[in-house]
C-alpha positions as CSV (number, residue, x, y, z in Angstrom):
1,M,2.5,-9.5,-16.3
2,T,4.0,-12.9,-15.0
3,T,2.0,-13.2,-11.7
4,E,2.2,-15.4,-8.7
5,S,-0.6,-17.1,-7.5
6,S,-3.7,-16.1,-6.4
7,N,-4.1,-18.3,-3.5
8,S,-3.0,-16.9,0.5
9,S,-0.7,-19.4,0.5
10,A,2.0,-17.5,-2.3
11,K,5.1,-15.6,-0.3
12,K,4.1,-12.0,0.5
13,R,6.6,-9.5,-0.5
14,W,7.2,-5.9,0.6
15,Y,7.2,-3.3,-2.0
16,V,7.4,-0.1,-2.2
17,I,4.4,2.1,-3.7
18,Q,5.2,6.4,-4.8
19,A,2.4,7.6,-3.5
20,F,1.9,11.7,-4.2
21,S,4.1,13.8,-1.7
22,G,2.5,14.5,1.6
23,Y,-0.1,12.5,0.4
24,E,1.4,8.7,2.3
25,L,-1.1,8.6,5.1
26,R,-4.1,9.4,3.0
27,V,-2.7,6.8,0.4
28,R,-2.5,4.0,3.5
29,E,-5.8,4.8,5.0
30,T,-7.8,4.1,1.3
31,L,-6.2,1.6,1.0
32,L,-6.6,-0.2,4.1
33,Q,-11.0,0.6,4.0
34,S,-10.6,-0.9,0.2
35,I,-8.6,-4.1,1.4
36,E,-11.6,-3.8,4.9
37,Q,-14.4,-4.1,2.2
38,N,-12.9,-6.9,-0.4
39,E,-12.1,-10.1,1.5
40,E,-10.1,-11.7,-1.3
41,M,-7.6,-8.6,-0.9
42,K,-7.7,-9.1,3.1
43,E,-6.1,-12.6,2.2
44,L,-3.3,-11.6,0.0
45,I,-2.2,-8.5,1.2
46,D,-1.3,-8.2,5.1
47,D,-0.1,-4.7,5.8
48,V,0.6,-1.2,5.2
49,L,2.9,1.0,6.2
50,V,4.3,4.5,5.7
51,P,7.6,4.8,7.1
52,M,7.9,7.2,10.0
53,E,9.8,7.5,13.1
54,R,9.8,9.6,16.6
55,V,11.6,12.5,16.6
56,K,12.6,15.2,19.4
57,E,13.2,18.8,18.9
58,F,13.1,21.7,20.4
59,R,10.9,24.5,19.1
60,D,10.7,27.6,21.2
61,G,12.8,26.7,23.8
62,K,9.9,23.3,24.4
63,K,11.0,20.0,24.1
64,R,8.3,18.5,21.8
65,E,8.1,15.1,20.5
66,S,6.9,14.4,16.7
67,Q,6.8,12.3,14.0
68,R,8.7,12.5,10.7
69,K,8.5,10.3,7.5
70,F,11.9,8.5,7.0
71,F,10.8,8.0,3.1
72,P,8.5,10.8,1.8
73,G,6.5,10.4,-1.2
74,Y,6.6,6.3,-0.7
75,V,4.0,3.7,1.7
76,L,5.5,-0.1,1.8
77,I,3.5,-3.0,1.2
78,H,3.6,-7.1,2.0
79,M,1.9,-8.6,-0.4
80,V,1.2,-10.7,-2.3
81,M,2.0,-9.9,-6.1
82,N,-0.5,-11.0,-8.6
83,E,-2.5,-9.3,-11.9
84,K,-5.4,-8.6,-8.9
85,T,-3.0,-7.0,-6.4
86,W,-1.5,-5.0,-8.8
87,L,-4.4,-3.3,-9.9
88,F,-5.7,-3.2,-6.9
89,V,-3.1,-0.9,-5.6
90,R,-2.2,1.3,-8.9
91,H,-5.8,1.9,-9.2
92,T,-5.7,3.2,-6.1
93,D,-6.3,7.4,-5.5
94,R,-2.4,9.2,-5.0
95,V,-0.2,6.4,-6.0
96,L,1.5,6.9,-8.3
97,G,2.7,3.1,-9.1
98,F,5.7,0.4,-7.3
99,V,9.3,1.5,-7.1
100,G,11.6,-1.3,-8.7
101,G,11.9,-4.2,-11.7
102,N,10.2,-2.4,-14.6
103,I,5.9,-0.9,-14.9
104,D,4.1,-4.2,-15.2
105,H,6.6,-6.1,-12.8
106,P,7.7,-4.6,-9.4
107,M,10.0,-5.8,-7.7
108,P,9.8,-6.5,-3.7
109,I,12.8,-5.2,-1.5
110,T,15.2,-7.7,0.2
111,D,14.1,-9.3,2.9
112,A,17.5,-7.4,4.8
113,E,15.9,-4.2,4.0
114,A,12.5,-4.7,4.6
115,E,14.0,-5.5,8.1
116,R,16.5,-3.1,8.7
117,I,13.3,0.0,7.9
118,L,10.6,-2.5,9.9
119,G,13.9,-2.4,12.7
120,R,14.2,1.0,12.4
121,L,9.9,1.9,13.3
122,K,10.5,-0.5,16.1
123,E,13.7,1.3,16.9
124,T,12.0,5.0,17.7
125,E,8.4,3.0,18.7
126,N,10.5,3.3,21.9
127,A,13.6,5.8,22.2
128,P,12.5,8.6,20.2
129,T,15.9,10.2,18.0
130,Q,16.9,13.5,18.4
131,K,15.0,15.2,14.4
132,T,18.9,17.8,15.1
133,K,21.9,15.7,14.8
134,F,24.9,17.3,16.0
135,E,28.7,15.6,15.1
136,V,31.9,16.6,17.2
137,G,33.7,19.2,14.8
138,E,30.7,20.8,13.4
139,K,30.1,24.8,13.5
140,V,26.9,26.2,15.4
141,R,25.3,29.6,17.1
142,A,24.4,29.9,20.4
143,K,21.2,31.8,19.9
144,E,20.6,32.4,23.6
145,G,21.8,33.1,26.9
146,A,24.9,34.0,28.5
147,F,26.6,33.4,24.7
148,K,23.9,34.3,22.3
149,D,25.5,35.0,19.1
150,F,28.9,33.7,19.7
151,T,30.0,31.3,17.7
152,G,32.1,27.7,18.0
153,I,32.7,23.8,17.7
154,V,30.8,21.3,18.8
155,E,33.7,19.6,21.1
156,A,31.1,16.5,22.1
157,V,27.3,16.0,22.3
158,D,25.5,14.2,24.9
159,Y,22.0,12.8,23.4
160,E,20.8,11.6,26.0
161,K,21.1,14.9,28.2
162,N,20.7,16.8,25.5
163,R,23.9,18.6,25.3
164,V,26.8,20.0,23.6
165,T,29.4,21.2,24.7
166,V,31.1,23.9,22.2
167,S,34.9,25.3,21.9
168,I,33.9,29.4,22.0
169,T,36.6,32.4,21.7
170,I,36.4,34.4,24.4
171,F,39.0,37.2,25.2
172,G,40.9,35.4,22.4
173,R,41.1,32.7,24.6
174,E,39.5,28.5,23.4
175,T,36.7,27.4,26.6
176,P,34.3,25.0,26.6
177,V,30.9,26.0,26.9
178,D,28.5,23.0,27.8
179,L,25.0,24.7,26.1
180,D,21.6,23.0,26.0
181,F,20.0,21.7,22.4
182,A,17.9,24.6,22.6
183,Q,20.4,26.9,22.7
184,V,22.5,26.1,19.7
185,E,22.0,26.2,15.4
186,K,23.9,24.6,12.7
187,D,25.7,28.0,11.6
188,L,26.0,27.9,8.2
């Protein structure tokens, strides 16, 4: 394995770790606890992230916010890559390995990729995204209200007001109907 300098002046880069699906947060916590107990690793590893975003959704007629992993099965780590850090991460429970490069020499993600991911994290921190996305021209079905079980085509979407305008055929005429996100679902 080709290694960078083992001192903290070497450049730290973002690497992607593949973890057992569903155990990303546990891998992050295990790594952070291990780093806290190892002075050398504190200097070589800055951050461990599970890329998650806040999402808004309607469930049981109520608006809720939740967290969703946008790269399930993966954990990001900002570190100096050398033999010690490579072994430290590889021997963490529920870590399958690094993504990119080869088994002995993982490749970091580019700075542009890292900025895009970190930017997405910051975006959803302040304003959660909508879990269900509706698109103009998409077929949807009303699941409650006066138009229950009617299908129609989305004409407009207002994510700020959580409303969708749907063109529904009533008595042989296309009629635009303004519905709440909680009242419609995608028609398969």
